[in-house]
All heavy atoms as TSV, in Angstrom:
chain	resi	resn	atom	element	x	y	z
A	1	MET	N	N	0.811	-1.189	0.000
A	1	MET	CA	C	0.000	0.000	0.000
A	1	MET	C	C	0.859	1.260	0.000
A	1	MET	O	O	0.467	2.269	-0.542
A	1	MET	CB	C	-0.937	-0.001	1.203
A	1	MET	CG	C	-1.710	1.287	1.300
A	1	MET	SD	S	-3.205	1.285	2.270
A	1	MET	CE	C	-4.278	0.257	1.359
A	2	ALA	N	N	2.043	1.229	0.610
A	2	ALA	CA	C	2.897	2.413	0.711
A	2	ALA	C	C	3.249	2.979	-0.659
A	2	ALA	O	O	3.391	4.187	-0.813
A	2	ALA	CB	C	4.164	2.087	1.486
A	3	GLU	N	N	3.369	2.111	-1.651
A	3	GLU	CA	C	3.748	2.594	-2.975
A	3	GLU	C	C	2.642	3.399	-3.653
A	3	GLU	O	O	2.871	4.048	-4.656
A	3	GLU	CB	C	4.202	1.430	-3.866
A	3	GLU	CG	C	3.150	0.384	-4.139
A	3	GLU	CD	C	3.077	-0.718	-3.078
A	3	GLU	OE1	O	3.877	-0.734	-2.140
A	3	GLU	OE2	O	2.182	-1.556	-3.202
A	4	GLN	N	N	1.450	3.424	-3.085
A	4	GLN	CA	C	0.311	4.114	-3.685
A	4	GLN	C	C	0.047	5.493	-3.088
A	4	GLN	O	O	-0.956	6.117	-3.410
A	4	GLN	CB	C	-0.950	3.255	-3.543
A	4	GLN	CG	C	-0.828	1.910	-4.229
A	4	GLN	CD	C	-2.021	1.022	-3.954
A	4	GLN	OE1	O	-2.985	1.410	-3.321
A	4	GLN	NE2	N	-1.953	-0.202	-4.434
A	5	THR	N	N	0.944	6.003	-2.255
A	5	THR	CA	C	0.702	7.269	-1.576
A	5	THR	C	C	1.997	8.065	-1.444
A	5	THR	O	O	3.086	7.515	-1.568
A	5	THR	CB	C	0.074	7.025	-0.188
A	5	THR	OG1	O	-0.273	8.265	0.394
A	5	THR	CG2	C	1.003	6.259	0.720
A	6	ASP	N	N	1.885	9.356	-1.186
A	6	ASP	CA	C	3.057	10.194	-0.963
A	6	ASP	C	C	3.442	10.260	0.507
A	6	ASP	O	O	4.594	10.516	0.835
A	6	ASP	CB	C	2.791	11.624	-1.450
A	6	ASP	CG	C	2.653	11.687	-2.963
A	6	ASP	OD1	O	3.285	10.876	-3.657
A	6	ASP	OD2	O	1.912	12.553	-3.441
A	7	VAL	N	N	2.466	10.045	1.394
A	7	VAL	CA	C	2.682	10.145	2.835
A	7	VAL	C	C	2.078	8.927	3.529
A	7	VAL	O	O	0.952	8.554	3.235
A	7	VAL	CB	C	2.048	11.434	3.414
A	7	VAL	CG1	C	2.258	11.510	4.917
A	7	VAL	CG2	C	2.612	12.669	2.734
A	8	VAL	N	N	2.842	8.334	4.450
A	8	VAL	CA	C	2.350	7.234	5.281
A	8	VAL	C	C	2.416	7.705	6.727
A	8	VAL	O	O	3.452	8.193	7.175
A	8	VAL	CB	C	3.211	5.960	5.112
A	8	VAL	CG1	C	2.737	4.873	6.058
A	8	VAL	CG2	C	3.180	5.478	3.679
A	9	ILE	N	N	1.314	7.582	7.456
A	9	ILE	CA	C	1.259	7.965	8.864
A	9	ILE	C	C	0.991	6.724	9.694
A	9	ILE	O	O	0.055	5.978	9.412
A	9	ILE	CB	C	0.160	9.022	9.119
A	9	ILE	CG1	C	0.450	10.279	8.295
A	9	ILE	CG2	C	0.063	9.353	10.607
A	9	ILE	CD1	C	-0.659	11.311	8.332
A	10	THR	N	N	1.820	6.507	10.720
A	10	THR	CA	C	1.590	5.405	11.645
A	10	THR	C	C	1.262	5.963	13.024
A	10	THR	O	O	1.736	7.032	13.398
A	10	THR	CB	C	2.828	4.490	11.759
A	10	THR	OG1	O	3.938	5.241	12.229
A	10	THR	CG2	C	3.173	3.851	10.431
A	11	MET	N	N	0.430	5.235	13.751
A	11	MET	CA	C	0.080	5.593	15.125
A	11	MET	C	C	-0.155	4.277	15.858
A	11	MET	O	O	-1.269	3.754	15.877
A	11	MET	CB	C	-1.174	6.475	15.159
A	11	MET	CG	C	-1.445	7.076	16.526
A	11	MET	SD	S	-2.917	8.132	16.577
A	11	MET	CE	C	-2.501	9.394	15.394
A	12	LEU	N	N	0.916	3.744	16.430
A	12	LEU	CA	C	0.887	2.418	17.021
A	12	LEU	C	C	1.231	2.475	18.501
A	12	LEU	O	O	1.821	3.450	18.963
A	12	LEU	CB	C	1.860	1.509	16.265
A	12	LEU	CG	C	1.520	1.366	14.772
A	12	LEU	CD1	C	2.680	0.801	13.998
A	12	LEU	CD2	C	0.282	0.511	14.595
A	13	PRO	N	N	0.893	1.427	19.274
A	13	PRO	CA	C	1.013	1.498	20.728
A	13	PRO	C	C	2.417	1.307	21.299
A	13	PRO	O	O	2.669	1.690	22.436
A	13	PRO	CB	C	0.089	0.394	21.222
A	13	PRO	CG	C	0.055	-0.588	20.117
A	13	PRO	CD	C	0.176	0.231	18.857
A	14	ASN	N	N	3.338	0.677	20.533
A	14	ASN	CA	C	4.653	0.421	21.124
A	14	ASN	C	C	5.727	0.232	20.046
A	14	ASN	O	O	5.418	0.075	18.859
A	14	ASN	CB	C	4.604	-0.778	22.075
A	14	ASN	CG	C	4.100	-2.027	21.398
A	14	ASN	OD1	O	4.509	-2.351	20.291
A	14	ASN	ND2	N	3.197	-2.740	22.061
A	15	SER	N	N	6.962	0.236	20.477
A	15	SER	CA	C	8.096	0.154	19.549
A	15	SER	C	C	8.133	-1.124	18.717
A	15	SER	O	O	8.416	-1.049	17.517
A	15	SER	CB	C	9.408	0.314	20.326
A	15	SER	OG	O	9.456	1.570	20.946
A	16	PRO	N	N	7.853	-2.301	19.290
A	16	PRO	CA	C	7.855	-3.500	18.444
A	16	PRO	C	C	6.826	-3.433	17.312
A	16	PRO	O	O	7.100	-3.897	16.200
A	16	PRO	CB	C	7.523	-4.630	19.427
A	16	PRO	CG	C	8.007	-4.127	20.749
A	16	PRO	CD	C	7.723	-2.655	20.727
A	17	ASN	N	N	5.669	-2.839	17.575
A	17	ASN	CA	C	4.669	-2.704	16.524
A	17	ASN	C	C	5.149	-1.764	15.421
A	17	ASN	O	O	4.947	-2.032	14.230
A	17	ASN	CB	C	3.342	-2.185	17.076
A	17	ASN	CG	C	2.613	-3.196	17.923
A	17	ASN	OD1	O	2.194	-2.897	19.035
A	17	ASN	ND2	N	2.452	-4.415	17.420
A	18	VAL	N	N	5.784	-0.674	15.808
A	18	VAL	CA	C	6.319	0.259	14.818
A	18	VAL	C	C	7.410	-0.411	13.997
A	18	VAL	O	O	7.420	-0.327	12.766
A	18	VAL	CB	C	6.851	1.546	15.496
A	18	VAL	CG1	C	7.512	2.453	14.467
A	18	VAL	CG2	C	5.736	2.280	16.215
A	19	SER	N	N	8.316	-1.095	14.661
A	19	SER	CA	C	9.393	-1.793	13.964
A	19	SER	C	C	8.834	-2.784	12.952
A	19	SER	O	O	9.279	-2.837	11.797
A	19	SER	CB	C	10.284	-2.517	14.968
A	19	SER	OG	O	11.331	-3.171	14.300
A	20	SER	N	N	7.858	-3.554	13.351
A	20	SER	CA	C	7.244	-4.530	12.454
A	20	SER	C	C	6.556	-3.845	11.273
A	20	SER	O	O	6.709	-4.262	10.122
A	20	SER	CB	C	6.246	-5.385	13.228
A	20	SER	OG	O	5.645	-6.329	12.380
A	21	ALA	N	N	5.802	-2.796	11.541
A	21	ALA	CA	C	5.101	-2.084	10.472
A	21	ALA	C	C	6.088	-1.485	9.470
A	21	ALA	O	O	5.833	-1.483	8.264
A	21	ALA	CB	C	4.213	-0.983	11.055
A	22	LEU	N	N	7.212	-1.006	9.958
A	22	LEU	CA	C	8.191	-0.386	9.071
A	22	LEU	C	C	9.061	-1.398	8.342
A	22	LEU	O	O	9.298	-1.260	7.135
A	22	LEU	CB	C	9.105	0.557	9.858
A	22	LEU	CG	C	8.486	1.832	10.395
A	22	LEU	CD1	C	9.501	2.576	11.262
A	22	LEU	CD2	C	7.999	2.720	9.270
A	23	PHE	N	N	9.548	-2.422	9.057
A	23	PHE	CA	C	10.647	-3.224	8.530
A	23	PHE	C	C	10.356	-4.702	8.301
A	23	PHE	O	O	11.260	-5.441	7.898
A	23	PHE	CB	C	11.860	-3.081	9.447
A	23	PHE	CG	C	12.292	-1.653	9.616
A	23	PHE	CD1	C	12.169	-1.022	10.842
A	23	PHE	CD2	C	12.778	-0.927	8.555
A	23	PHE	CE1	C	12.553	0.298	11.011
A	23	PHE	CE2	C	13.159	0.397	8.697
A	23	PHE	CZ	C	13.050	1.016	9.929
A	24	ALA	N	N	9.147	-5.168	8.529
A	24	ALA	CA	C	8.817	-6.565	8.221
A	24	ALA	C	C	8.975	-6.785	6.708
A	24	ALA	O	O	9.096	-5.828	5.933
A	24	ALA	CB	C	7.391	-6.880	8.661
A	25	ASP	N	N	8.970	-8.027	6.281
A	25	ASP	CA	C	9.181	-8.336	4.860
A	25	ASP	C	C	8.258	-7.538	3.937
A	25	ASP	O	O	8.674	-7.096	2.878
A	25	ASP	CB	C	9.000	-9.830	4.608
A	25	ASP	CG	C	10.145	-10.643	5.200
A	25	ASP	OD1	O	11.232	-10.069	5.439
A	25	ASP	OD2	O	9.951	-11.843	5.415
A	26	ASN	N	N	7.023	-7.377	4.330
A	26	ASN	CA	C	6.071	-6.593	3.537
A	26	ASN	C	C	5.742	-5.280	4.228
A	26	ASN	O	O	4.648	-4.736	4.056
A	26	ASN	CB	C	4.786	-7.395	3.291
A	26	ASN	CG	C	5.019	-8.567	2.370
A	26	ASN	OD1	O	5.736	-8.441	1.382
A	26	ASN	ND2	N	4.452	-9.710	2.697
A	27	GLY	N	N	6.678	-4.759	5.001
A	27	GLY	CA	C	6.455	-3.537	5.758
A	27	GLY	C	C	6.499	-2.290	4.891
A	27	GLY	O	O	6.733	-2.332	3.683
A	28	ILE	N	N	6.287	-1.178	5.534
A	28	ILE	CA	C	6.211	0.109	4.855
A	28	ILE	C	C	7.486	0.407	4.073
A	28	ILE	O	O	7.432	0.824	2.912
A	28	ILE	CB	C	5.918	1.224	5.879
A	28	ILE	CG1	C	4.516	1.035	6.461
A	28	ILE	CG2	C	6.068	2.599	5.258
A	28	ILE	CD1	C	4.242	1.865	7.714
A	29	ALA	N	N	8.647	0.202	4.663
A	29	ALA	CA	C	9.915	0.516	3.997
A	29	ALA	C	C	10.085	-0.258	2.696
A	29	ALA	O	O	10.690	0.242	1.754
A	29	ALA	CB	C	11.087	0.263	4.932
A	30	ALA	N	N	9.514	-1.454	2.628
A	30	ALA	CA	C	9.640	-2.273	1.420
A	30	ALA	C	C	8.913	-1.660	0.225
A	30	ALA	O	O	9.286	-1.920	-0.923
A	30	ALA	CB	C	9.105	-3.679	1.690
A	31	GLY	N	N	7.897	-0.837	0.485
A	31	GLY	CA	C	7.114	-0.290	-0.610
A	31	GLY	C	C	7.374	1.169	-0.918
A	31	GLY	O	O	6.776	1.727	-1.836
A	32	LEU	N	N	8.277	1.794	-0.183
A	32	LEU	CA	C	8.517	3.224	-0.396
A	32	LEU	C	C	9.563	3.476	-1.463
A	32	LEU	O	O	10.441	2.663	-1.699
A	32	LEU	CB	C	8.974	3.875	0.913
A	32	LEU	CG	C	7.932	3.960	2.015
A	32	LEU	CD1	C	8.556	4.588	3.251
A	32	LEU	CD2	C	6.727	4.775	1.584
A	33	THR	N	N	9.436	4.643	-2.083
A	33	THR	CA	C	10.426	5.091	-3.056
A	33	THR	C	C	10.849	6.505	-2.679
A	33	THR	O	O	10.264	7.132	-1.798
A	33	THR	CB	C	9.840	5.073	-4.475
A	33	THR	OG1	O	8.681	5.910	-4.517
A	33	THR	CG2	C	9.465	3.667	-4.900
A	34	ALA	N	N	11.841	7.009	-3.366
A	34	ALA	CA	C	12.357	8.356	-3.086
A	34	ALA	C	C	11.236	9.384	-3.172
A	34	ALA	O	O	10.377	9.315	-4.053
A	34	ALA	CB	C	13.458	8.706	-4.073
A	35	GLY	N	N	11.239	10.317	-2.234
A	35	GLY	CA	C	10.261	11.398	-2.231
A	35	GLY	C	C	9.043	11.150	-1.366
A	35	GLY	O	O	8.276	12.065	-1.112
A	36	GLN	N	N	8.847	9.926	-0.900
A	36	GLN	CA	C	7.726	9.639	-0.019
A	36	GLN	C	C	8.111	9.966	1.421
A	36	GLN	O	O	9.285	9.962	1.784
A	36	GLN	CB	C	7.297	8.185	-0.139
A	36	GLN	CG	C	6.658	7.884	-1.494
A	36	GLN	CD	C	6.335	6.421	-1.616
A	36	GLN	OE1	O	7.238	5.602	-1.627
A	36	GLN	NE2	N	5.067	6.100	-1.709
A	37	THR	N	N	7.112	10.247	2.244
A	37	THR	CA	C	7.322	10.650	3.628
A	37	THR	C	C	6.646	9.678	4.574
A	37	THR	O	O	5.507	9.281	4.334
A	37	THR	CB	C	6.751	12.065	3.860
A	37	THR	OG1	O	7.391	12.967	2.959
A	37	THR	CG2	C	6.979	12.530	5.285
A	38	VAL	N	N	7.340	9.322	5.655
A	38	VAL	CA	C	6.764	8.501	6.721
A	38	VAL	C	C	6.692	9.362	7.973
A	38	VAL	O	O	7.691	9.936	8.399
A	38	VAL	CB	C	7.608	7.247	7.006
A	38	VAL	CG1	C	7.032	6.464	8.180
A	38	VAL	CG2	C	7.695	6.378	5.772
A	39	ILE	N	N	5.499	9.460	8.551
A	39	ILE	CA	C	5.277	10.199	9.794
A	39	ILE	C	C	4.824	9.196	10.848
A	39	ILE	O	O	3.808	8.531	10.670
A	39	ILE	CB	C	4.204	11.288	9.610
A	39	ILE	CG1	C	4.635	12.274	8.523
A	39	ILE	CG2	C	3.933	11.999	10.944
A	39	ILE	CD1	C	3.531	13.224	8.102
A	40	ASP	N	N	5.583	9.097	11.923
A	40	ASP	CA	C	5.223	8.191	13.014
A	40	ASP	C	C	4.678	9.013	14.172
A	40	ASP	O	O	5.382	9.844	14.733
A	40	ASP	CB	C	6.431	7.376	13.458
A	40	ASP	CG	C	6.087	6.473	14.625
A	40	ASP	OD1	O	4.972	5.913	14.629
A	40	ASP	OD2	O	6.917	6.346	15.528
A	41	MET	N	N	3.434	8.789	14.524
A	41	MET	CA	C	2.780	9.505	15.620
A	41	MET	C	C	2.539	8.577	16.811
A	41	MET	O	O	1.675	8.832	17.636
A	41	MET	CB	C	1.464	10.111	15.122
A	41	MET	CG	C	1.683	11.118	14.002
A	41	MET	SD	S	0.162	11.786	13.321
A	41	MET	CE	C	-0.574	12.527	14.776
A	42	SER	N	N	3.310	7.515	16.897
A	42	SER	CA	C	3.131	6.516	17.944
A	42	SER	C	C	3.599	7.024	19.301
A	42	SER	O	O	4.413	7.937	19.395
A	42	SER	CB	C	3.918	5.254	17.590
A	42	SER	OG	O	3.488	4.744	16.348
A	43	SER	N	N	3.067	6.402	20.337
A	43	SER	CA	C	3.442	6.723	21.723
A	43	SER	C	C	4.635	5.881	22.129
A	43	SER	O	O	4.530	4.972	22.944
A	43	SER	CB	C	2.266	6.449	22.660
A	43	SER	OG	O	1.170	7.222	22.307
A	44	ILE	N	N	5.787	6.171	21.526
A	44	ILE	CA	C	6.986	5.394	21.828
A	44	ILE	C	C	8.108	6.341	22.239
A	44	ILE	O	O	8.003	7.554	22.112
A	44	ILE	CB	C	7.415	4.518	20.636
A	44	ILE	CG1	C	7.782	5.381	19.416
A	44	ILE	CG2	C	6.323	3.528	20.279
A	44	ILE	CD1	C	8.360	4.596	18.262
A	45	SER	N	N	9.178	5.752	22.685
A	45	SER	CA	C	10.345	6.506	23.133
A	45	SER	C	C	10.937	7.331	21.986
A	45	SER	O	O	11.047	6.834	20.859
A	45	SER	CB	C	11.393	5.517	23.643
A	45	SER	OG	O	12.679	6.029	23.555
A	46	PRO	N	N	11.355	8.562	22.254
A	46	PRO	CA	C	12.049	9.352	21.240
A	46	PRO	C	C	13.334	8.665	20.759
A	46	PRO	O	O	13.708	8.793	19.601
A	46	PRO	CB	C	12.371	10.668	21.939
A	46	PRO	CG	C	11.416	10.749	23.074
A	46	PRO	CD	C	11.127	9.337	23.484
A	47	VAL	N	N	13.973	7.930	21.650
A	47	VAL	CA	C	15.185	7.194	21.273
A	47	VAL	C	C	14.843	6.145	20.212
A	47	VAL	O	O	15.557	5.991	19.215
A	47	VAL	CB	C	15.838	6.546	22.518
A	47	VAL	CG1	C	16.991	5.645	22.127
A	47	VAL	CG2	C	16.285	7.621	23.495
A	48	ALA	N	N	13.742	5.424	20.419
A	48	ALA	CA	C	13.310	4.426	19.440
A	48	ALA	C	C	12.945	5.090	18.118
A	48	ALA	O	O	13.310	4.597	17.044
A	48	ALA	CB	C	12.126	3.627	19.973
A	49	SER	N	N	12.273	6.213	18.168
A	49	SER	CA	C	11.899	6.937	16.940
A	49	SER	C	C	13.136	7.329	16.143
A	49	SER	O	O	13.170	7.185	14.916
A	49	SER	CB	C	11.088	8.190	17.272
A	49	SER	OG	O	9.821	7.833	17.761
A	50	LYS	N	N	14.142	7.825	16.831
A	50	LYS	CA	C	15.385	8.218	16.147
A	50	LYS	C	C	16.082	7.005	15.549
A	50	LYS	O	O	16.621	7.068	14.441
A	50	LYS	CB	C	16.300	8.948	17.113
A	50	LYS	CG	C	15.795	10.335	17.454
A	50	LYS	CD	C	16.685	11.016	18.474
A	50	LYS	CE	C	16.096	12.371	18.858
A	50	LYS	NZ	N	16.904	13.049	19.882
A	51	GLN	N	N	16.064	5.883	16.268
A	51	GLN	CA	C	16.677	4.662	15.751
A	51	GLN	C	C	15.939	4.178	14.508
A	51	GLN	O	O	16.563	3.793	13.524
A	51	GLN	CB	C	16.707	3.563	16.815
A	51	GLN	CG	C	17.335	2.267	16.329
A	51	GLN	CD	C	18.780	2.416	15.903
A	51	GLN	OE1	O	19.529	3.198	16.478
A	51	GLN	NE2	N	19.175	1.686	14.885
A	52	PHE	N	N	14.615	4.206	14.523
A	52	PHE	CA	C	13.840	3.795	13.350
A	52	PHE	C	C	14.135	4.702	12.160
A	52	PHE	O	O	14.240	4.242	11.022
A	52	PHE	CB	C	12.341	3.791	13.649
A	52	PHE	CG	C	11.930	2.744	14.658
A	52	PHE	CD1	C	10.900	2.988	15.550
A	52	PHE	CD2	C	12.559	1.519	14.726
A	52	PHE	CE1	C	10.509	2.038	16.478
A	52	PHE	CE2	C	12.177	0.554	15.652
A	52	PHE	CZ	C	11.154	0.817	16.527
A	53	ALA	N	N	14.308	5.989	12.404
A	53	ALA	CA	C	14.634	6.926	11.325
A	53	ALA	C	C	15.990	6.572	10.707
A	53	ALA	O	O	16.139	6.572	9.479
A	53	ALA	CB	C	14.634	8.359	11.848
A	54	ARG	N	N	16.961	6.251	11.541
A	54	ARG	CA	C	18.285	5.857	11.028
A	54	ARG	C	C	18.181	4.566	10.214
A	54	ARG	O	O	18.744	4.461	9.126
A	54	ARG	CB	C	19.280	5.686	12.167
A	54	ARG	CG	C	19.756	6.999	12.759
A	54	ARG	CD	C	20.914	6.800	13.731
A	54	ARG	NE	N	20.534	6.077	14.929
A	54	ARG	CZ	C	20.059	6.654	16.038
A	54	ARG	NH1	N	19.909	7.959	16.099
A	54	ARG	NH2	N	19.741	5.929	17.087
A	55	GLU	N	N	17.455	3.582	10.738
A	55	GLU	CA	C	17.287	2.315	10.036
A	55	GLU	C	C	16.552	2.522	8.710
A	55	GLU	O	O	16.907	1.915	7.699
A	55	GLU	CB	C	16.532	1.319	10.904
A	55	GLU	CG	C	17.322	0.845	12.095
A	55	GLU	CD	C	16.501	-0.050	13.010
A	55	GLU	OE1	O	15.559	-0.704	12.533
A	55	GLU	OE2	O	16.801	-0.095	14.211
A	56	TYR	N	N	15.544	3.362	8.729
A	56	TYR	CA	C	14.772	3.648	7.515
A	56	TYR	C	C	15.676	4.245	6.436
A	56	TYR	O	O	15.633	3.861	5.283
A	56	TYR	CB	C	13.613	4.592	7.839
A	56	TYR	CG	C	12.919	5.123	6.626
A	56	TYR	CD1	C	12.058	4.321	5.897
A	56	TYR	CD2	C	13.133	6.424	6.204
A	56	TYR	CE1	C	11.433	4.801	4.768
A	56	TYR	CE2	C	12.507	6.916	5.074
A	56	TYR	CZ	C	11.661	6.098	4.368
A	56	TYR	OH	O	11.056	6.577	3.250
A	57	LYS	N	N	16.525	5.199	6.829
A	57	LYS	CA	C	17.443	5.813	5.866
A	57	LYS	C	C	18.382	4.762	5.275
A	57	LYS	O	O	18.648	4.771	4.081
A	57	LYS	CB	C	18.257	6.921	6.530
A	57	LYS	CG	C	17.459	8.164	6.788
A	57	LYS	CD	C	18.313	9.224	7.466
A	57	LYS	CE	C	17.476	10.426	7.856
A	57	LYS	NZ	N	18.259	11.434	8.575
A	58	ILE	N	N	18.882	3.853	6.094
A	58	ILE	CA	C	19.777	2.800	5.613
A	58	ILE	C	C	19.048	1.902	4.626
A	58	ILE	O	O	19.558	1.598	3.561
A	58	ILE	CB	C	20.351	1.991	6.787
A	58	ILE	CG1	C	21.310	2.859	7.589
A	58	ILE	CG2	C	21.038	0.722	6.301
A	58	ILE	CD1	C	21.713	2.273	8.930
A	59	VAL	N	N	17.842	1.475	4.960
A	59	VAL	CA	C	17.056	0.602	4.083
A	59	VAL	C	C	16.799	1.280	2.752
A	59	VAL	O	O	16.980	0.702	1.692
A	59	VAL	CB	C	15.730	0.181	4.755
A	59	VAL	CG1	C	14.804	-0.484	3.761
A	59	VAL	CG2	C	15.992	-0.729	5.932
A	60	CYS	N	N	16.367	2.533	2.795
A	60	CYS	CA	C	15.999	3.242	1.570
A	60	CYS	C	C	17.218	3.554	0.707
A	60	CYS	O	O	17.135	3.494	-0.516
A	60	CYS	CB	C	15.247	4.527	1.910
A	60	CYS	SG	S	13.619	4.162	2.559
A	61	VAL	N	N	18.346	3.846	1.309
A	61	VAL	CA	C	19.560	4.132	0.546
A	61	VAL	C	C	20.088	2.868	-0.114
A	61	VAL	O	O	20.573	2.892	-1.230
A	61	VAL	CB	C	20.641	4.764	1.459
A	61	VAL	CG1	C	21.989	4.809	0.768
A	61	VAL	CG2	C	20.216	6.156	1.874
A	62	ASN	N	N	19.939	1.746	0.556
A	62	ASN	CA	C	20.479	0.486	0.036
A	62	ASN	C	C	19.601	-0.176	-1.012
A	62	ASN	O	O	20.014	-1.144	-1.623
A	62	ASN	CB	C	20.741	-0.488	1.185
A	62	ASN	CG	C	21.906	-0.048	2.041
A	62	ASN	OD1	O	22.812	0.607	1.561
A	62	ASN	ND2	N	21.883	-0.402	3.300
A	63	GLU	N	N	18.420	0.312	-1.238
A	63	GLU	CA	C	17.545	-0.338	-2.217
A	63	GLU	C	C	17.708	0.235	-3.587
A	63	GLU	O	O	18.229	1.211	-3.892
A	63	GLU	CB	C	16.090	-0.226	-1.762
A	63	GLU	CG	C	15.843	-1.103	-0.580
A	63	GLU	CD	C	14.388	-1.185	-0.181
A	63	GLU	OE1	O	13.545	-0.490	-0.739
A	63	GLU	OE2	O	14.112	-1.989	0.701
């Protein structure tokens, strides 16, 4: 579904759910291309959010 939109917004209850939504085999990162935006509005640690952002950049750069 991510490939069909310019912006993806997540709002999940915890860090494992966010990680799964972003990085599972069919997760959000798998369907994104350059120029798309991911906004995470989840109630998780800022440290986890920053880590997911770093991981997302690595995934997207390597694809």
